[in-house]
C-alpha positions in Angstrom: 9.7 -3.5 -12.6 9.1 0.4 -14.1 11.5 1.9 -11.7 14.3 -0.2 -12.9 13.3 0.8 -16.4 13.3 4.8 -15.4 17.0 4.2 -13.8 18.1 2.3 -17.0 16.4 5.0 -19.3 18.6 7.8 -17.0 21.2 6.0 -17.3 21.2 5.3 -21.2 18.5 7.6 -22.7 19.0 5.8 -25.9 16.9 2.9 -24.1 14.3 4.8 -25.6 14.5 3.8 -28.9 12.8 0.3 -28.2 10.0 1.5 -26.0 6.3 0.5 -27.3 3.2 2.5 -25.8 2.8 0.6 -22.4 6.7 0.9 -22.4 6.0 4.8 -22.1 3.6 4.8 -20.1 5.1 2.7 -17.6 8.4 4.7 -17.7 6.6 7.9 -17.0 3.8 6.4 -14.5 7.1 5.2 -12.7 9.2 8.7 -13.1 5.5 10.9 -11.9 5.7 8.2 -8.9 9.3 8.9 -8.0 9.1 12.6 -8.4 11.8 12.4 -10.9 9.5 13.5 -14.7 11.5 16.6 -14.5 14.9 15.1 -14.4 13.9 12.8 -17.0 11.9 15.3 -19.5 15.6 17.1 -19.4 17.5 14.3 -20.2 15.8 12.6 -23.1 15.2 16.4 -24.5 16.2 16.4 -28.3 15.6 12.8 -28.4 12.5 10.7 -31.0 9.5 9.7 -29.3 5.8 9.6 -29.9 4.2 13.4 -29.9 1.9 12.5 -26.7 4.8 11.7 -24.8 6.7 14.6 -26.2 3.5 17.1 -24.7 3.9 15.7 -21.2 7.9 15.4 -20.9 7.4 19.3 -21.8 4.9 19.8 -19.8 7.0 18.5 -16.9 10.2 21.1 -18.3 7.5 24.0 -17.3 6.1 22.5 -14.5 9.9 22.3 -12.9 10.7 25.7 -13.9 8.1 27.1 -12.2 9.0 25.1 -9.3 12.5 26.3 -9.4 11.1 29.9 -9.7 8.9 29.1 -7.0 11.6 27.8 -4.6 13.9 30.8 -5.1 11.3 33.2 -4.6 10.7 31.2 -1.4 14.0 30.8 0.0 14.6 34.9 -0.7 11.1 35.6 1.8 12.6 33.4 4.3 16.5 35.4 3.8 14.1 38.8 4.2 12.6 37.5 7.5 15.7 36.3 8.9 18.4 38.9 7.9 17.7 41.2 10.7 18.9 38.3 12.9 22.8 37.7 11.1 22.1 34.5 11.3 23.7 32.5 8.6 21.0 30.4 6.9 22.0 27.3 4.7 19.8 26.2 1.9 19.3 22.0 1.6 18.5 19.6 -1.1 16.9 20.9 -4.5 16.5 24.6 -3.5 20.5 24.4 -3.0 20.6 23.0 -6.1 19.0 25.5 -8.3 20.5 28.3 -5.7 23.6 27.3 -7.2 23.3 26.9 -10.5 24.1 22.5 -10.0 23.7 20.1 -12.5 21.1 18.4 -9.8 18.8 21.2 -9.6 17.8 20.6 -13.7 14.6 19.8 -13.9 14.7 18.5 -10.2 11.2 18.6 -8.4 11.2 21.0 -4.9 8.7 20.3 -2.2 9.2 22.0 1.2 11.8 24.9 1.6 15.0 23.2 3.8 17.0 25.1 5.5 20.0 24.6 8.4 20.4 27.4 10.9 22.7 27.3 14.3 21.3 25.5 17.3 21.9 28.0 19.9 20.0 30.2 17.3 16.8 28.2 16.8 14.3 30.2 19.4 15.0 33.8 17.6 14.8 31.8 14.1 11.5 30.4 14.8 10.2 33.4 16.5 11.1 35.4 13.5 9.4 33.5 11.1 6.4 32.9 13.2 5.6 37.2 12.8 6.5 36.8 9.2 3.3 34.4 8.7 4.6 31.1 8.8 2.3 29.1 11.0 3.0 25.0 12.7 1.9 22.3 10.4 1.3 20.1 13.4 -0.5 21.5 16.1 -0.8 18.5 18.2 1.1 18.5 21.3 2.3 15.4 21.0 4.3 15.8 17.8 5.6 19.5 18.9 6.9 18.2 22.1 8.8 14.7 19.8 10.1 17.6 16.7 11.4 19.8 19.5 13.4 17.4 21.8 14.2 14.7 19.6 14.4 15.5 16.0 17.0 17.5 13.8 14.6 20.1 12.7 11.7 22.3 14.1 8.2 21.4 13.8 7.4 21.6 10.3 5.7 25.3 9.1 3.6 27.1 6.8 2.9 30.1 5.4 -0.5 31.3 5.5 -0.3 33.4 2.2 1.9 31.2 -0.3 0.9 27.9 1.5 4.6 26.9 1.4 6.6 24.8 4.0 9.8 25.3 5.6 11.9 22.5 7.6 14.1 24.3 9.9 16.9 22.2 10.6 19.9 22.6 13.4 22.0 19.6 12.2 21.0 16.5 9.3 20.2 13.9 11.6 18.0 13.1 14.2 19.3 13.6 18.0 18.4 10.3 18.8 20.0 8.8 15.7 23.0 6.5 16.4 25.4 9.0 13.9 26.0 12.9 15.2 27.2 14.7 12.4 29.2 17.9 13.2 26.6 20.4 12.6 28.9 23.3 13.3 31.3 22.3 10.7 28.4 22.1 8.3 28.0 25.8 8.6 31.1 26.9 9.5 32.5 25.6 6.2 29.4 26.5 4.0 29.5 28.7 1.0 28.2 32.3 0.4 25.5 32.8 -2.3 25.2 36.4 -4.0 22.3 37.6 -1.7 23.4 36.3 1.5 22.3 32.7 1.9 24.2 30.0 1.6 25.0 26.2 0.6 26.8 23.5 2.2 30.4 22.8 0.7 30.5 20.3 -2.2 31.7 17.3 0.3 29.0 18.4 2.5 26.4 18.7 0.1 27.0 15.0 -0.6 27.1 13.8 2.6 24.1 15.4 3.7 22.5 13.6 0.3 23.7 10.2 2.1 22.8 10.8 5.1 19.5 11.8 4.3 19.2 8.7 2.0 21.1 5.9 4.1 21.5 6.9 7.3 17.4 8.5 8.1 14.2 7.3 6.6 12.6 4.7 4.2 14.5 5.3 1.0 11.3 7.2 -0.1 12.1 8.9 -3.2 15.7 7.1 -3.4 15.7 7.0 -7.3 15.7 10.7 -7.3 17.8 11.2 -4.4 20.4 8.7 -5.9 20.3 10.7 -9.1 21.3 13.8 -6.7 24.2 12.0 -5.9 24.9 11.0 -9.3 24.7 14.6 -11.0 26.6 16.0 -8.0 29.7 13.1 -8.1 29.9 14.0 -11.9 30.0 17.5 -11.2 32.6 17.6 -8.7 34.2 14.9 -10.3 38.0 16.8 -9.6 41.1 14.4 -9.5 41.2 13.4 -5.8 37.2 14.2 -4.7 36.7 11.5 -3.8 39.1 10.5 -1.5 38.4 14.2 -0.1 34.6 13.4 0.2 35.4 10.1 2.1 37.5 12.0 4.3 34.7 14.5 5.1 32.2 12.0 5.6 34.5 9.8 8.1 34.5 13.3 10.2 31.0 13.2 9.8 30.6 9.8 11.0 29.0 9.0 7.7 31.5 6.8 6.1 29.5 3.7 5.5 26.0 5.6 4.5 28.6 7.6 1.6 30.8 4.4 0.5 27.3 2.7 -0.3 25.6 5.5 -2.0 28.8 5.7 -4.1 28.2 2.1 -4.6 25.0 2.1 -5.3 25.5 5.3 -7.9 28.1 3.3 -10.0 26.0 0.3 -10.0 22.5 1.9 -11.1 23.7 5.1 -13.2 27.4 4.6 -13.5 30.0 2.4 -15.4 28.9 -0.6 -12.8 29.8 -1.4 -9.3 30.4 -5.0 -7.5 27.3 -4.8 -5.0 27.0 -7.3 -1.5 23.8 -8.9 -1.1 23.1 -6.2 1.6 23.7 -3.8 -1.0 21.2 -5.7 -3.5 18.5 -5.5 -1.1 18.4 -1.7 -1.3 18.5 -2.1 -5.0 15.5 -3.9 -4.7 13.7 -1.6 -2.6 14.5 0.9 -5.0 13.3 0.0 -7.8 10.2 -1.7 -6.7 7.5 0.4 -7.9 5.3 -0.7 -11.1 4.3 1.1 -14.1 1.4 2.7 -12.1 3.9 4.4 -9.6 2.4 1.2 -6.7 5.2 -0.2 -4.7 4.7 -3.7 -5.4 7.7 -5.3 -3.0 5.9 -4.6 0.3 7.5 -6.6 2.4 10.6 -4.4 1.4 8.8 -1.5 2.3 7.9 -2.3 5.5 11.4 -3.6 6.3 13.3 -0.7 5.1 10.4 1.7 7.3 11.2 -0.4 10.3 14.9 -0.1 9.8 14.8 3.7 8.9 13.3 3.9 12.3 15.7 2.1 14.3 18.3 4.0 12.5 16.5 7.0 14.1 16.1 5.9 17.8 17.0 3.2 20.5 14.4 0.1 20.2 12.3 1.0 23.6 12.0 4.9 22.3 10.5 3.3 18.9 8.2 1.0 20.7 7.0 4.0 22.8 6.7 6.2 19.7 4.9 3.5 17.4 3.1 2.6 20.4 1.5 6.5 20.5 1.3 6.9 17.1 -0.8 4.0 16.7 -3.3 4.8 19.6 -3.7 8.2 17.6 -4.6 6.6 14.4 -1.3 6.7 12.5 -1.0 4.1 9.7 2.4 4.6 8.3 2.1 2.7 5.1 
């Protein structure tokens, strides 16, 4: 599978020396599908490659830079809208990486703006964003009620002029999930950036990345998310950091997710690690794309789709939710 080639090249860029035209096509196709082509382009900077590939990767670097600027501007717009409230606004995911100048942000694809705010201020945050030009993406009453009652965030909003989405979180996992991270500690221990916005501290940044990948969802985009974790672990590689990280993960109930993240990062991007049979199922899911970006392991994809939903809610609730979505014509895969 070409996703496995992508992992090999991210780990060892010299691997590209043996690629022929078909190999380059497969690598670029997988990188685009996994939304990590900007990171790959920076990773391969300075290496010999065909001219056509060089132009594609140069375009990817330029696009990632435009995305970085747009993401930071969107964060500033949110800051301005929420500043009168005096609410701590914590950037999450890709925007946090680029705002803090972290290596995980180099070339990273950034979609929505994700922020974390205190749950007891969520109504005032919502009102301020609506007044500043954001509007609802999901007008369906069922979806709106589902988000507000059970999810870890408001229904997504999009700005009417800039066409950029914002996800407003009050914690990092759904309220129905088996794991309940300490959202108050995430905000209380966050770090302020120049300009007034905040980011999670180093340990919580990794805890959130592990939670997003292994305790919520179906591993879509997992190669990119694991690369984030790899970059963060390398950048924060001070003596004793991993021990402190696991202690913090335990506080959030994320010790299992964090331990799996470290094992898979070490196995796929690092010096290697001993993987359990279950870990290998995760690797199989992560590396299932071919050179056209198509997920070929449909059984694995469906299994992890169901697993993600079972992590999010109890079986009876899940059955009612999927039945309701099916009646509305929703097709998950």
